[in-house]
C-alpha positions in Angstrom: -23.1 -6.2 10.8 -19.5 -7.1 11.7 -18.5 -7.0 7.8 -19.9 -3.5 7.8 -17.8 -2.5 10.8 -14.7 -4.0 9.2 -15.3 -2.3 5.9 -15.8 1.0 7.5 -12.7 0.8 9.7 -10.6 -0.3 6.6 -12.1 2.7 4.7 -11.1 5.1 7.5 -7.5 3.6 7.6 -7.2 4.1 3.8 -8.9 7.5 3.5 -6.8 8.9 6.7 -3.5 7.5 5.1 -4.3 8.9 1.7 -5.1 12.3 3.1 -2.0 12.5 5.2 0.1 11.6 2.0 -1.7 14.1 -0.1 -1.4 16.9 2.5 2.5 16.6 2.3 3.0 15.1 -1.1 6.7 16.3 -1.2 7.7 14.2 2.1 5.9 11.3 0.6 7.8 11.6 -2.6 11.1 11.8 -0.7 10.1 8.7 1.3 9.3 6.9 -2.1 12.6 7.8 -3.4 14.4 6.8 -0.2 13.3 3.2 -0.7 15.5 3.2 -4.0 13.3 0.7 -5.6 12.0 2.8 -8.6 13.9 4.7 -11.3 13.9 8.3 -10.6 11.6 8.9 -13.3 8.9 6.9 -11.6 9.2 8.3 -8.3 6.9 11.5 -8.8 4.1 9.5 -10.6 4.1 6.8 -8.0 4.2 9.2 -5.1 1.1 10.9 -6.7 -1.0 8.0 -7.9 -0.5 5.7 -4.8 -2.4 8.1 -2.5 -4.9 8.8 -5.1 -5.7 5.2 -5.4 -5.6 4.7 -1.8 -8.2 7.4 -1.4 -10.3 5.8 -4.1 -10.3 2.4 -2.4 -11.0 3.8 0.9 -14.2 5.8 -0.4 -15.3 2.7 -2.6 -15.1 0.5 0.5 -18.0 2.7 2.1 -20.5 1.6 -0.6 -21.9 -1.8 -1.1 -21.9 -1.6 -5.0 -18.4 -0.8 -5.2 -16.9 -2.9 -2.3 -15.9 -5.9 -4.3 -13.6 -3.9 -6.5 -12.5 -1.8 -3.6 -11.5 -5.0 -1.7 -9.3 -6.0 -4.8 -7.8 -2.6 -5.0 -7.1 -2.4 -1.5 -5.5 -5.9 -1.3 -3.2 -5.1 -4.3 -2.0 -1.7 -2.6 -1.2 -3.6 0.5 0.7 -6.2 -1.4 2.5 -3.4 -3.3 3.5 -1.3 -0.4 4.4 -4.2 1.9 6.3 -6.5 -0.4 
């Protein structure tokens, strides 16, 4: 029961975060570029792929059959964006 609530909450966080980035992709691209961690050629692909992966992980967290891989993807995303 508690695990399901935690998974659903985490899924909502990932889905809402991804949808906000995808709604204003240009601003997210500017934010990624502002960190100056990537070569300019990688800024746009990363700015597009991160929210798509985030959205996929959020949706996958909602289904028991995909939760294991979704947890791994979500953890990897958190490591990448917070490192």
